[in-house]
Every structure is written in structure tokens, then in C-alpha cells.
VOFIPA-126936 format. One record per atom (N, C-alpha, C, CB): x negated, y, z negated. Coordinates in steps of 0.05 Angstrom, whole numbers, padded with zeros to 5 digits, always signed. Glycine has a CB too. Example, Ala and Ser with C-alpha at 12.3 -4.5 7.8 and 13.67 -1.06 7.14 Angstrom:
<rs>
-00264-00114-00156 -00246-00090-00156 -00264-00066-00156 -00226-00089-00181 -00257-00045-00142 -00273-00021-00143 -00258+00001-00157 -00282-00012-00114 
</rs>
This chain:
<rs>
-00488+00042-01219 -00513+00040-01224 -00526+00025-01236 -00519+00053-01230 -00552+00043-01213 -00573+00011-01218 -00608+00024-01217 -00566-00020-01180 -00610+00019-01238 -00637+00031-01254 -00662+00020-01236 -00640+00019-01291 -00687+00025-01230 -00712+00010-01215 -00733+00025-01232 -00715+00016-01177 -00755+00026-01223 -00778+00037-01227 -00805+00026-01213 -00781+00038-01252 -00823+00045-01206 -00848+00048-01176 -00867+00075-01187 -00827+00061-01135 -00884+00070-01173 -00904+00093-01179 -00916+00090-01147 -00929+00087-01209 -00927+00106-01134 -00938+00110-01110 -00950+00141-01104 -00916+00102-01091 -00975+00128-01085 -00996+00152-01070 -01015+00178-01097 -00968+00177-01045 -00999+00193-01091 -01016+00212-01122 -01008+00196-01147 -01002+00252-01130 -00986+00201-01149 -00975+00186-01189 -01004+00154-01198 -00920+00159-01185 -00995+00147-01182 -01018+00121-01182 -01053+00142-01201 -01026+00110-01132 -01056+00122-01229 -01073+00126-01237 -01080+00151-01260 -01082+00126-01216 -01048+00162-01264 -01044+00180-01283 -01002+00176-01290 -01058+00214-01266 -00998+00186-01322 -00986+00176-01328 -00957+00182-01320 -00994+00175-01348 -00953+00191-01293 -00924+00195-01275 -00918+00184-01256 -00920+00215-01265 -00886+00172-01256 -00887+00152-01249 -00856+00162-01229 -00890+00129-01273 -00845+00144-01224 -00817+00155-01214 -00800+00130-01215 -00816+00169-01183 -00777+00145-01223 -00740+00130-01240 -00727+00134-01228 -00722+00139-01268 -00723+00105-01212 -00703+00103-01193 -00675+00098-01206 -00709+00081-01174 -00662+00106-01191 -00629+00110-01193 -00614+00119-01164 -00623+00137-01217 -00602+00089-01167 -00576+00077-01144 -00557+00086-01158 -00572+00042-01135 -00536+00104-01137 -00509+00108-01139 -00486+00086-01124 -00505+00136-01129 -00481+00075-01142 -00465+00063-01134 -00430+00065-01120 -00468+00053-01151 -00430+00097-01136 -00397+00090-01145 -00391+00111-01125 -00383+00096-01182 -00370+00121-01135 -00347+00141-01105 -00348+00173-01107 -00304+00134-01110 -00367+00182-01123 -00367+00211-01138 -00403+00216-01136 -00350+00209-01179 -00397+00242-01141 -00428+00259-01128 -00439+00250-01165 -00425+00313-01114 -00457+00253-01171 -00469+00249-01197 -00490+00276-01197 -00485+00216-01200 -00489+00283-01219 -00507+00306-01226 -00518+00301-01253 -00493+00334-01225 -00544+00288-01240 -00572+00284-01267 -00587+00313-01284 -00605+00268-01247 -00577+00308-01296 -00585+00314-01323 -00605+00312-01339 -00575+00308-01334 -00616+00288-01341 -00632+00276-01357 -00649+00248-01349 -00614+00272-01378 -00665+00243-01358 -00681+00209-01348 -00693+00204-01373 -00709+00207-01318 -00702+00180-01375 -00729+00164-01383 -00721+00148-01393 -00749+00172-01397 -00740+00128-01424 -00738+00106-01420 -00724+00104-01452 -00766+00090-01410 -00725+00070-01458 -00715+00068-01476 -00740+00035-01489 -00679+00068-01469 -00758+00036-01492 -00777+00014-01494 -00799+00020-01515 -00791+00008-01466 -00795+00001-01542 -00824+00003-01561 -00847+00003-01538 -00829-00027-01586 -00867-00012-01520 -00886+00000-01504 -00891+00026-01508 -00881-00003-01482 -00869+00038-01498 -00883+00066-01505 -00863+00074-01519 -00891+00088-01480 -00868+00071-01544 -00858+00080-01566 -00827+00091-01580 -00871+00095-01565 -00816+00072-01559 -00790+00071-01559 -00766+00098-01549 -00787+00063-01586 -00752+00103-01553 -00729+00127-01535 -00749+00151-01537 -00691+00137-01553 -00736+00166-01495 -00753+00183-01497 -00736+00210-01476 -00785+00170-01488 -00725+00223-01472 -00713+00237-01451 -00727+00262-01442 -00687+00243-01458 -00730+00263-01422 -00739+00283-01395 -00712+00297-01385 -00753+00264-01368 -00714+00326-01387 -00696+00338-01378 -00700+00344-01343 -00694+00362-01395 -00681+00333-01327 -00684+00342-01308 -00648+00359-01291 -00701+00316-01294 -00657+00363-01260 -00627+00372-01252 -00631+00363-01225 -00617+00406-01255 -00619+00339-01206 -00611+00333-01186 -00596+00314-01184 -00626+00332-01175 -00581+00326-01148 -00556+00319-01152 -00565+00295-01124 -00528+00348-01148 -00542+00267-01147 -00550+00240-01123 -00521+00231-01118 -00572+00208-01139 -00519+00239-01081 -00489+00234-01071 -00481+00203-01083 -00487+00235-01034 -00459+00189-01074 -00454+00160-01071 -00469+00137-01045 -00424+00162-01068 -00467+00120-01061 -00483+00107-01038 -00515+00116-01032 -00467+00114-01011 -00523+00133-01048 -00555+00147-01030 -00582+00139-01067 -00549+00209-01019 -00597+00137-01055 -00618+00134-01084 -00633+00160-01083 -00644+00104-01084 -00641+00170-01108 -00657+00173-01109 -00684+00174-01133 -00649+00183-01098 -00719+00175-01118 -00738+00175-01146 -00729+00207-01153 -00779+00169-01139 -00742+00196-01186 -00737+00225-01208 -00754+00211-01219 -00706+00235-01226 -00787+00234-01214 -00822+00234-01225 -00806+00239-01258 -00853+00269-01208 -00821+00224-01276 -00816+00216-01299 -00854+00214-01321 -00795+00185-01292 -00852+00232-01333 -00880+00234-01345 -00871+00215-01367 -00893+00265-01355 -00900+00191-01367 -00893+00162-01387 -00910+00177-01415 -00913+00122-01373 -00897+00173-01435 -00922+00191-01452 -00956+00169-01473 -00895+00211-01484 -00963+00168-01486 -00972+00150-01499 -00978+00108-01508 -00962+00163-01509 -00980+00109-01482 -00976+00084-01488 -00979+00071-01527 -00999+00073-01466 -00959+00048-01532 -00968+00038-01562 -00968+00013-01556 -00949+00045-01589 -00991+00001-01554 -01002-00028-01544 -01007-00056-01568 -01034-00021-01528 -00973-00055-01565 -00964-00071-01591 -00955-00091-01567 -00938-00055-01619 -00953-00131-01566 -00943-00142-01552 -00912-00147-01562 -00959-00160-01547 -00896-00143-01537 -00865-00139-01529 -00852-00156-01524 -00858-00127-01510 -00831-00155-01528 -00825-00176-01508 -00794-00164-01504 -00830-00212-01521 -00783-00144-01524 -00751-00127-01513 -00758-00124-01470 -00748-00075-01537 -00738-00115-01473 -00725-00102-01450 -00729-00079-01438 -00707-00100-01454 -00733-00070-01411 -00738-00035-01414 -00724-00028-01402 -00762-00019-01406 -00705-00005-01428 -00674+00008-01413 -00685+00030-01400 -00644+00020-01437 -00665+00043-01389 -00676+00063-01364 -00658+00078-01380 -00673+00058-01325 -00664+00096-01390 -00631+00127-01389 -00623+00130-01366 -00638+00165-01396 -00595+00159-01366 -00596+00178-01350 -00570+00188-01358 -00602+00172-01323 -00580+00210-01361 -00568+00230-01371 -00542+00239-01342 -00594+00255-01381 -00519+00240-01357 -00497+00251-01322 -00480+00280-01330 -00463+00220-01309 -00489+00310-01317 -00461+00319-01331 -00464+00331-01369 -00439+00287-01329 -00492+00322-01371 -00501+00350-01379 -00484+00332-01407 -00489+00386-01359 -00468+00301-01415 -00452+00292-01423 -00458+00271-01430 -00437+00293-01412 -00444+00252-01418 -00447+00226-01405 -00475+00208-01405 -00440+00232-01377 -00485+00189-01421 -00503+00182-01412 -00511+00137-01402 -00517+00199-01432 -00522+00140-01372 -00518+00116-01376 -00542+00107-01390 -00512+00102-01353 -00550+00082-01400 -00563+00053-01404 -00558+00027-01411 -00577+00055-01418 -00586+00035-01386 -00580+00001-01379 -00608-00005-01369 -00552-00008-01352 -00626-00044-01374 -00634-00049-01364 -00642-00037-01336 -00627-00064-01369 -00674-00038-01330 -00687-00033-01296 -00677-00058-01289 -00725-00029-01287 -00673-00063-01260 -00668-00086-01250 -00708-00098-01251 -00648-00080-01215 -00699-00131-01250 -00724-00135-01246 -00752-00123-01235 -00720-00149-01239 -00760-00115-01211 -00783-00108-01200 -00788-00094-01225 -00783-00094-01171 -00767-00074-01228 -00776-00046-01243 -00780-00051-01274 -00752-00020-01240 -00770-00084-01276 -00783-00081-01312 -00811-00088-01306 -00768-00107-01340 -00816-00096-01283 -00846-00118-01287 -00867-00095-01274 -00846-00156-01263 -00855-00085-01270 -00879-00054-01261 -00891-00038-01282 -00862-00026-01243 -00864-00023-01294 -00863-00007-01324 -00893-00044-01333 -00809-00005-01350 -00880-00052-01347 -00900-00075-01363 -00924-00076-01341 -00883-00112-01367 -00933-00073-01326 -00952-00079-01311 -00976-00048-01317 -00937-00084-01278 -00957-00030-01298 -00980-00005-01314 -00982+00003-01346 -00972+00025-01303 -00972-00020-01361 -00977-00022-01396 -00994-00025-01396 -00968-00037-01415 -01002-00056-01387 -01027-00077-01397 -01042-00050-01377 -01028-00123-01385 -01043-00041-01360 -01068-00020-01334 -01068-00009-01363 -01056+00006-01295 -01052+00018-01371 -01056+00031-01398 -01070+00028-01415 -01041+00030-01410 -01060+00002-01430 -01071-00004-01458 -01089-00014-01461 -01060-00016-01473 -01100-00025-01423 -01133-00033-01415 -01151-00016-01416 -01138-00043-01389 -01136+00008-01409 -01162+00032-01410 -01171+00040-01440 -01151+00064-01396 -01136+00040-01448 -01147+00059-01477 -01172+00042-01487 -01120+00061-01507 -01153+00015-01484 -01177+00001-01495 -01214-00008-01503 -01170-00008-01488 -01211+00005-01468 -01246+00002-01464 -01248+00030-01468 -01262-00012-01430 -01240+00054-01466 -01247+00085-01473 -01251+00078-01497 -01226+00112-01468 -01241+00069-01529 -01244+00068-01558 -01277+00057-01559 -01220+00047-01573 -01282+00042-01536 -01312+00031-01539 -01339+00039-01527 -01311+00007-01531 -01332+00053-01510 -01343+00049-01484 -01341+00071-01465 -01330+00027-01473 -01349+00094-01459 -01357+00112-01437 -01371+00104-01413 -01373+00129-01448 -01356+00101-01399 -01367+00091-01360 -01375+00116-01340 -01334+00075-01339 -01395+00118-01324 -01397+00142-01304 -01406+00141-01290 -01403+00161-01307 -01417+00150-01275 -01417+00146-01240 -01451+00165-01253 -01382+00169-01208 -01474+00149-01245 -01495+00169-01240 -01499+00172-01211 -01521+00162-01253 -01518+00211-01217 -01504+00230-01188 -01530+00212-01173 -01505+00277-01186 -01543+00192-01180 -01564+00195-01139 -01550+00169-01135 -01616+00191-01134 -01552+00171-01107 -01535+00149-01085 -01567+00141-01072 -01505+00168-01054 -01576+00121-01060 -01586+00107-01045 -01576+00088-01028 -01599+00101-01055 -01596+00098-00990 -01580+00084-00980 -01593+00049-00964 -01568+00106-00961 -01582+00037-00963 -01594+00009-00955 -01584-00005-00925 -01584-00012-00981 -01593-00010-00906 -01592-00035-00877 -01588-00003-00864 -01558-00070-00871 -01576-00016-00845 -01577-00001-00819 -01563+00005-00800 -01589-00008-00807 -01549+00029-00786 -01522+00016-00769 -01496+00003-00777 -01530-00002-00754 -01479-00006-00775 -01471-00021-00780 -01465-00035-00804 -01479-00027-00771 -01483-00048-00818 -01483-00064-00834 -01493-00043-00865 -01501-00090-00821 -01497-00023-00858 -01510-00011-00886 -01490-00001-00898 -01532+00010-00884 -01505+00007-00923 -01483+00012-00950 -01498+00034-00974 -01477-00023-00969 -01483+00029-00987 -01505+00066-01020 -01508+00048-01046 -01470+00110-01039 -01517+00048-01048 -01529+00048-01080 -01529+00061-01102 -01547+00049-01082 -01508+00063-01123 -01516+00084-01148 -01507+00061-01175 -01493+00121-01147 -01509+00083-01191 -01508+00067-01223 -01470+00079-01233 -01545+00088-01254 -01486+00046-01252 -01450+00054-01286 -01462+00053-01286 -01423+00048-01307 -01470+00085-01303 -01474+00093-01339 -01468+00071-01359 -01452+00118-01350 -01470+00058-01370 -01441+00052-01391 -01463+00070-01421 -01430-00001-01398 -01443+00069-01439 -01452+00091-01467 -01431+00079-01485 -01446+00132-01462 -01439+00059-01502 -01421+00060-01542 -01411+00080-01543 -01440+00060-01574 -01380+00090-01551 -01375+00095-01554 -01378+00087-01594 -01364+00097-01533 -01361+00059-01600 -01358+00043-01621 -01373+00006-01617 -01323+00045-01624 -01380+00002-01632 -01377-00036-01633 -01396-00039-01627 -01359-00057-01615 -01411-00054-01614 -01432-00075-01613 -01428-00100-01603 -01442-00079-01636 -01410-00111-01593 -01394-00137-01570 -01419-00132-01549 -01352-00129-01551 -01428-00164-01541 -01434-00159-01522 -01413-00143-01487 -01446-00183-01522 -01416-00143-01476 -01406-00128-01448 -01418-00138-01417 -01416-00095-01451 -01385-00143-01415 -01394-00164-01392 -01380-00152-01366 -01382-00200-01398 -01389-00143-01339 -01381-00138-01323 -01369-00153-01296 -01394-00125-01323 -01343-00165-01295 -01333-00196-01281 -01338-00191-01260 -01305-00207-01281 -01335-00167-01243 -01331-00160-01211 -01312-00138-01208 -01319-00184-01193 -01319-00127-01177 -01299-00100-01180 -01282-00098-01149 -01321-00066-01186 -01267-00095-01147 -01253-00083-01124 -01241-00060-01117 -01240-00093-01119 -01248-00059-01084 -01241-00032-01075 -01226-00026-01057 -01256-00021-01068 -01213-00003-01037 -01203+00003-01034 -01195-00010-01000 -01209+00022-01045 -01178+00000-00989 -01178-00010-00960 -01195+00005-00938 -01149-00010-00951 -01202+00024-00946 -01230+00033-00934 -01258+00015-00938 -01236+00060-00947 -01265+00010-00964 -01290+00007-00979 -01286-00018-00986 -01296+00025-01001 -01317-00026-01001 -01326-00043-01007 -01341-00048-01028 -01332-00048-00994 -01335-00057-01056 -01349-00057-01077 -01354-00072-01091 -01344-00046-01088 -01382-00078-01093 -01404-00097-01110 -01418-00086-01138 -01430-00103-01090 -01426-00116-01146 -01448-00104-01157 -01473-00125-01145 -01444-00101-01192 -01483-00108-01151 -01519-00131-01133 -01549-00131-01155 -01538-00103-01090 -01536-00118-01184 -01554-00130-01197 -01546-00140-01220 -01570-00116-01201 -01566-00128-01252 -01545-00148-01281 -01514-00140-01277 -01555-00134-01324 -01500-00146-01300 -01491-00139-01299 -01476-00140-01327 -01487-00141-01281 -01500-00154-01345 -01481-00160-01379 -01502-00129-01394 -01493-00209-01404 -01497-00126-01415 -01499-00104-01429 -01505-00128-01462 -01465-00080-01424 -01514-00127-01474 -01527-00141-01497 -01521-00139-01519 -01548-00136-01501 -01518-00140-01537 -01504-00124-01569 -01526-00108-01563 -01501-00142-01607 -01546-00120-01575 -01573-00088-01581 -01571-00063-01560 -01614-00100-01575 -01569-00065-01546 -01566-00034-01517 -01541-00018-01528 -01554-00048-01472 -01543+00018-01525 -01530+00039-01533 -01512+00045-01502 -01551+00063-01545 -01538+00032-01473 -01526+00042-01463 -01545+00029-01445 -01517+00067-01468 -01531+00029-01425 -01539+00016-01389 -01524+00031-01372 -01529-00017-01381 -01556+00028-01347 -01548+00034-01314 -01541+00006-01309 -01575+00047-01291 -01512-00001-01291 -01511-00018-01272 -01513-00022-01248 -01499-00024-01272 -01524-00024-01230 -01528-00024-01200 -01494-00014-01194 -01539-00061-01185 -01487-00016-01183 -01449-00016-01157 -01472-00002-01136 -01404+00018-01169 -01465-00022-01112 -01456-00011-01075 -01427-00015-01067 -01472-00031-01049 -01438-00002-01052 -01411+00020-01036 -01415+00008-01011 -01414+00061-01034 -01386-00010-00997 -01399-00016-00953 -01373+00002-00957 -01398-00060-00924 -01374-00009-00921 -01349+00004-00918 -01326-00027-00909 -01354+00031-00889 -01308-00030-00904 -01291-00042-00891 -01301-00051-00859 -01269-00023-00894 -01270-00063-00843 -01264-00069-00824 -01244-00044-00813 -01257-00094-00828 -01251-00024-00826 -01223+00002-00808 -01245+00028-00812 -01177+00011-00834 -01246+00025-00774 -01254+00049-00772 -01240+00058-00760 -01273+00054-00766 -01213+00065-00749 -01180+00075-00733 -01174+00092-00754 -01149+00047-00727 -01168+00116-00728 -01172+00140-00748 -01144+00138-00759 -01180+00172-00735 -01124+00122-00745 -01095+00116-00774 -01113+00113-00793 -01069+00083-00774 -01120+00089-00802 -01128+00082-00826 -01138+00096-00845 -01141+00067-00824 -01156+00117-00826 -01181+00126-00840 -01158+00153-00851 -01216+00135-00815 -01141+00163-00837 -01124+00189-00837 -01105+00177-00852 -01113+00204-00809 -01090+00163-00851 -01069+00152-00865 -01070+00141-00892 -01060+00135-00851 -01102+00141-00902 -01106+00128-00930 -01101+00143-00956 -01133+00120-00932 -01076+00141-00968 -01084+00158-00989 -01092+00150-01018 -01066+00174-00992 -01106+00131-01021 -01124+00118-01037 -01157+00112-01032 -01111+00096-01038 -01162+00125-01024 -01184+00107-01000 -01205+00108-01020 -01196+00125-00964 -01203+00114-01047 -01232+00113-01065 -01215+00103-01101 -01253+00158-01065 -01204+00089-01090 -01185+00065-01115 -01192+00042-01128 -01163+00052-01104 -01230+00056-01129 -01245+00024-01146 -01233+00023-01165 -01277+00020-01158 -01239-00001-01178 -01232-00020-01196 -01250-00029-01216 -01224-00039-01184 -01268-00045-01243 -01275-00056-01255 -01252-00078-01265 -01286-00041-01268 -01271-00092-01277 -01271-00120-01288 -01291-00125-01309 -01276-00140-01268 -01278-00121-01334 -01302-00123-01352 -01301-00139-01370 -01309-00101-01364 -01300-00155-01382 -01293-00164-01423 -01319-00148-01434 -01296-00212-01438 -01307-00147-01465 -01320-00131-01483 -01314-00157-01504 -01307-00098-01490 -01342-00162-01519 -01340-00186-01534 -01317-00196-01531 -01345-00185-01559 -01303-00212-01561 -01280-00241-01536 -01252-00227-01541 -01277-00290-01553 -01241-00210-01523 -01236-00197-01519 -01210-00199-01490 -01257-00187-01523 -01194-00210-01481 -01192-00211-01453 -01197-00206-01436 -01183-00208-01446 -01213-00196-01423 -01210-00187-01391 -01205-00173-01382 -01200-00194-01377 -01207-00151-01383 -01192-00119-01375 -01201-00120-01341 -01209-00083-01397 -01179-00094-01338 -01185-00093-01318 -01181-00057-01313 -01169-00115-01303 -01204-00039-01304 -01201-00012-01309 -01207+00017-01287 -01219-00012-01331 -01189+00032-01277 -01190+00051-01251 -01230+00069-01257 -01152+00083-01254 -01250+00055-01235 -01268+00080-01244 -01266+00094-01203 -01314+00065-01264 -01265+00123-01196 -01256+00139-01184 -01274+00146-01172 -01245+00153-01193 -01302+00143-01164 -01326+00163-01152 -01329+00188-01165 -01322+00170-01122 -01352+00197-01174 -01340+00232-01181 -01343+00245-01158 -01358+00251-01205 -01344+00272-01150 -01338+00283-01121 -01360+00277-01105 -01333+00313-01119 -01387+00290-01120 -01418+00265-01101 -01409+00241-01087 -01444+00247-01126 -01402+00219-01110 -01396+00201-01099 -01377+00191-01081 -01397+00194-01111 -01353+00209-01077 -01340+00209-01057 -01357+00223-01020 -01315+00225-01072 -01371+00241-01027 -01375+00255-01018 -01403+00242-01004 -01371+00276-01033 -01411+00221-01013 -01428+00203-01006 -01430+00190-00984 -01427+00188-01019 -01395+00171-00999 -01381+00140-00998 -01370+00147-00961 -01346+00133-01030 -01348+00182-00959 -01345+00186-00936 -01373+00185-00923 -01330+00209-00933 -01382+00194-00925 -01407+00204-00910 -01420+00172-00893 -01433+00220-00938 -01420+00154-00911 -01437+00122-00906 -01406+00116-00885 -01445+00091-00947 -01384+00116-00893 -01356+00117-00872 -01358+00122-00844 -01336+00139-00880 -01378+00149-00840 -01375+00171-00819 -01399+00144-00815 -01379+00214-00822 -01419+00133-00809 -01449+00129-00794 -01439+00114-00791 -01478+00128-00800 -01433+00080-00802 -01423+00064-00796 -01404+00057-00780 -01420+00059-00809 -01391+00074-00784 -01372+00084-00743 -01384+00090-00721 -01354+00114-00739 -01396+00115-00726 -01415+00118-00704 -01427+00093-00702 -01436+00140-00707 -01441+00079-00703 -01462+00058-00705 -01440+00036-00677 -01468+00043-00748 -01423+00031-00702 -01397+00007-00693 -01384+00014-00665 -01367+00009-00718 -01391+00042-00657 -01375+00066-00633 -01402+00055-00613 -01374+00114-00644 -01409+00048-00620 -01445+00052-00602 -01462+00060-00587 -01454+00043-00594 
</rs>
């Protein structure tokens, strides 16, 4: 048996992921439970499952991760699989699975760190800029401190396969400010083909890289609100019509 780990589509940005189980044996396995054993998620945990895995086949089984324990650890990540309600397989995840769990843990701990200190919301107002195929929309990220008084620096943004995201104005919150409205600009990428638009599973997967005080830079997810998503979708339609000419 080989154990891996991944996350895809609707699970991105959530605590749900996939434990990949590969059956290299000659017998069908009845899986009755899965889990992980790693200090980054508080040690050993199990979840009941009911799945059949035939010889030579691979199965991705959904797993819900607990709250991360955000203390650095070098311990390997162990995958746990219970078979036929009795036997339990305990082994290290494969190399890609190890890296994936650690990267997901880093992102979750960054989000936890930021959320304890800062609330980030989108403003309700969006304004159009430019015309034709080069038009954009601008809104604001409303930042409110929950704790602390460190300088906050917004270092950059990352958009999705359909959209580019930028910070067109001031992007630093001084120590003496409790709140700030930071301009954010959304533009379209170079994709107007129906395949790209129709098959995009995470069109609003936007990310913000920031630094709070002397902490290491961190990246957190900033998906737009429903209104922001509607405005962004409308922008794409206008730009694509202009390009079609």
C-alpha cells in the first residue's frame, strides 16, 4: 500500500482534502477508517469511512483536517488506514504527499495568524476604469485590526486563471491606524474562449501577500464577496465582447 495526499477543486480553501490509497496487493481491501498522525494537526486522529479498494486500484478518500497546531515540526507525516475494522496500516505519506500536507499547513497557519490580528473585507462599491478590452474595476479591501499595533504592509496579490489582481494605491497601514481602505484592482487575463471560462473551477481564487510587523510574509486567500464576484464576471463579459469586436 502507498499513501499520498492532495486537494482539488471545491476543497481548495477549506479543511477538506484527500488521502490517496494505492492497493498494491492481490486482495480487495475494505477500508473502514482513515487518518493522519502528525504534530502539525495535533497528533493522531481517525475518521470512519466505508470504501472498497480492489487490487491494483487507487482511491482518493475525503478527509477533514482538524485545526492546525502552529508549532514548527520536522516529524514526518504518517497516514493511517484501517482495514476490515481490525488491521491498521501506519506509514509515511509519499514524498509529494508530505510536501502537500506541509504546504497546506503553512497556508492554514498563516490564515490563523492573520485572522487573529486583522479582519479583511471587501467594500461594497466597485468603479469601472478604462474602456474596451483594457477596462478594469476597482474596489477596496477594508482592513480592521483585531489586535496589535504593528505596521501592516500589503506586498502583492495573485489572481486566478481568468483574472489579474493588483494594488493600485497605498498599501501600508501605519502603527497608529486601526482601520484602512486599500484600493484593489481587478483586470481580465487573456482568456475569453468558452473552454477556459466554462472549465475554470476556481475563478475567484485570489490571494494577498502581506507582512504584519516583523513576522515573515504570509499569503492568505481573499475571495470576493458575491457582489464582487458578480461585478468581476460582468467585467469579463464586457472585455470579451470588446475583443470579439
